[in-house]
DRENDO-1510 file (C-alpha; in Angstrom, 1 decimal, always signed):
<recs>
REC; n; res; u; v; w
REC; 1; UNK; -6.4; +29.0; -23.3 .
REC; 2; UNK; -5.5; +31.2; -21.1 .
REC; 3; UNK; -7.5; +29.2; -18.7 .
REC; 4; UNK; -5.0; +26.6; -19.2 .
REC; 5; UNK; -2.2; +29.1; -19.0 .
REC; 6; UNK; -3.7; +30.5; -15.5 .
REC; 7; UNK; -3.8; +26.5; -14.0 .
REC; 8; UNK; -0.5; +25.6; -15.0 .
REC; 9; UNK; +0.9; +29.0; -13.6 .
REC; 10; UNK; -1.0; +28.2; -10.4 .
REC; 11; UNK; +0.4; +24.5; -9.8 .
REC; 12; UNK; +2.0; +24.0; -7.2 .
REC; 13; UNK; +4.8; +21.4; -7.1 .
REC; 14; UNK; +4.5; +19.0; -4.9 .
REC; 15; UNK; +8.1; +20.2; -3.0 .
REC; 16; UNK; +5.7; +22.6; -2.0 .
REC; 17; UNK; +2.7; +21.0; -1.0 .
REC; 18; UNK; +1.7; +20.0; +2.5 .
REC; 19; UNK; +3.7; +22.3; +4.5 .
REC; 20; UNK; +6.7; +21.4; +2.9 .
REC; 21; UNK; +6.3; +17.5; +3.7 .
REC; 22; UNK; +6.1; +15.2; +0.6 .
REC; 23; UNK; +3.5; +12.3; +0.7 .
REC; 24; UNK; +4.1; +8.6; +2.2 .
REC; 25; UNK; +2.6; +5.7; +1.1 .
REC; 26; UNK; +0.9; +3.6; +3.5 .
REC; 27; UNK; +0.5; -0.3; +3.5 .
REC; 28; UNK; -1.4; -2.1; +6.0 .
REC; 29; UNK; -1.8; -6.3; +5.9 .
REC; 30; UNK; -4.5; -7.4; +8.4 .
REC; 31; UNK; -6.0; -10.5; +9.0 .
REC; 32; UNK; -9.3; -10.0; +7.6 .
REC; 33; UNK; -12.1; -7.8; +7.0 .
REC; 34; UNK; -13.5; -7.4; +10.1 .
REC; 35; UNK; -11.5; -4.6; +12.6 .
REC; 36; UNK; -12.9; -5.4; +15.8 .
REC; 37; UNK; -11.8; -9.0; +14.8 .
REC; 38; UNK; -9.0; -10.1; +12.8 .
REC; 39; UNK; -5.2; -8.2; +13.6 .
REC; 40; UNK; -3.3; -5.7; +11.9 .
REC; 41; UNK; -0.3; -8.1; +11.3 .
REC; 42; UNK; +2.2; -5.7; +9.0 .
REC; 43; UNK; +2.5; -1.7; +8.4 .
REC; 44; UNK; +5.1; -0.9; +6.1 .
REC; 45; UNK; +5.5; +2.8; +4.7 .
REC; 46; UNK; +7.4; +4.3; +2.2 .
REC; 47; UNK; +8.2; +8.0; +2.1 .
REC; 48; UNK; +8.0; +9.9; -2.0 .
REC; 49; UNK; +11.4; +11.5; -2.1 .
REC; 50; UNK; +12.6; +14.1; -5.0 .
REC; 51; UNK; +15.8; +13.0; -6.8 .
REC; 52; UNK; +18.9; +15.8; -7.9 .
REC; 53; UNK; +16.0; +16.1; -10.9 .
REC; 54; UNK; +12.7; +16.8; -9.5 .
REC; 55; UNK; +11.5; +13.3; -10.3 .
REC; 56; UNK; +9.3; +11.6; -7.3 .
REC; 57; UNK; +10.8; +8.0; -6.5 .
REC; 58; UNK; +10.0; +5.8; -3.6 .
REC; 59; UNK; +12.6; +6.0; -0.5 .
REC; 60; UNK; +13.6; +3.7; +1.6 .
REC; 61; UNK; +10.5; +1.1; +3.3 .
REC; 62; UNK; +10.2; +1.4; +7.0 .
REC; 63; UNK; +7.9; -1.4; +8.0 .
REC; 64; UNK; +7.2; -3.9; +11.0 .
REC; 65; UNK; +5.1; -7.2; +11.4 .
REC; 66; UNK; +2.9; -6.5; +14.7 .
REC; 67; UNK; +2.1; -8.9; +17.6 .
REC; 68; UNK; -2.0; -10.2; +17.7 .
REC; 69; UNK; -3.5; -7.9; +20.2 .
REC; 70; UNK; -5.8; -10.5; +22.8 .
REC; 71; UNK; -9.0; -11.4; +21.6 .
REC; 72; UNK; -8.2; -10.7; +17.9 .
REC; 73; UNK; -7.7; -13.8; +14.4 .
REC; 74; UNK; -4.8; -14.0; +13.0 .
REC; 75; UNK; -6.4; -14.8; +10.1 .
REC; 76; UNK; -9.9; -15.1; +9.1 .
REC; 77; UNK; -11.3; -18.3; +7.2 .
REC; 78; UNK; -12.4; -16.1; +4.5 .
REC; 79; UNK; -8.9; -13.5; +4.0 .
REC; 80; UNK; -7.8; -16.8; +3.4 .
REC; 81; UNK; -10.3; -17.9; +0.7 .
REC; 82; UNK; -10.3; -14.7; -0.8 .
REC; 83; UNK; -6.4; -14.7; -0.7 .
REC; 84; UNK; -5.7; -18.0; -1.8 .
REC; 85; UNK; -6.0; -19.6; -5.4 .
REC; 86; UNK; -6.6; -23.0; -6.3 .
REC; 87; UNK; -4.3; -25.7; -6.9 .
REC; 88; UNK; -2.6; -26.1; -9.7 .
REC; 89; UNK; -2.6; -30.0; -10.3 .
REC; 90; UNK; +0.7; -30.9; -11.9 .
REC; 91; UNK; -0.2; -35.2; -12.1 .
REC; 92; UNK; -2.8; -34.8; -14.9 .
REC; 93; UNK; -2.6; -32.8; -18.7 .
REC; 94; UNK; -4.2; -32.1; -21.0 .
REC; 95; UNK; -2.7; -31.7; -23.6 .
REC; 96; UNK; -2.8; -28.3; -24.3 .
</recs>
């Protein structure tokens, strides 16, 4: 019990961590799985902020499309296979 109380008391609120900065969620979209050949296509960042009640909320999203670097592929065939779902045929029904 004492150990649990000590852990709670030594817990630092998020606003006091990272030298006062709050975390940022970063997402990147690439054209494939090989960073040497497949282009970086888009990057986005969302800061995690504290609202008036001290709850974590997403801040304003910032994003940018990136022109692929020379010599890189905008999207690889393996990435297309990974991201694609097989088409659903509406012409045939099975009565299910």
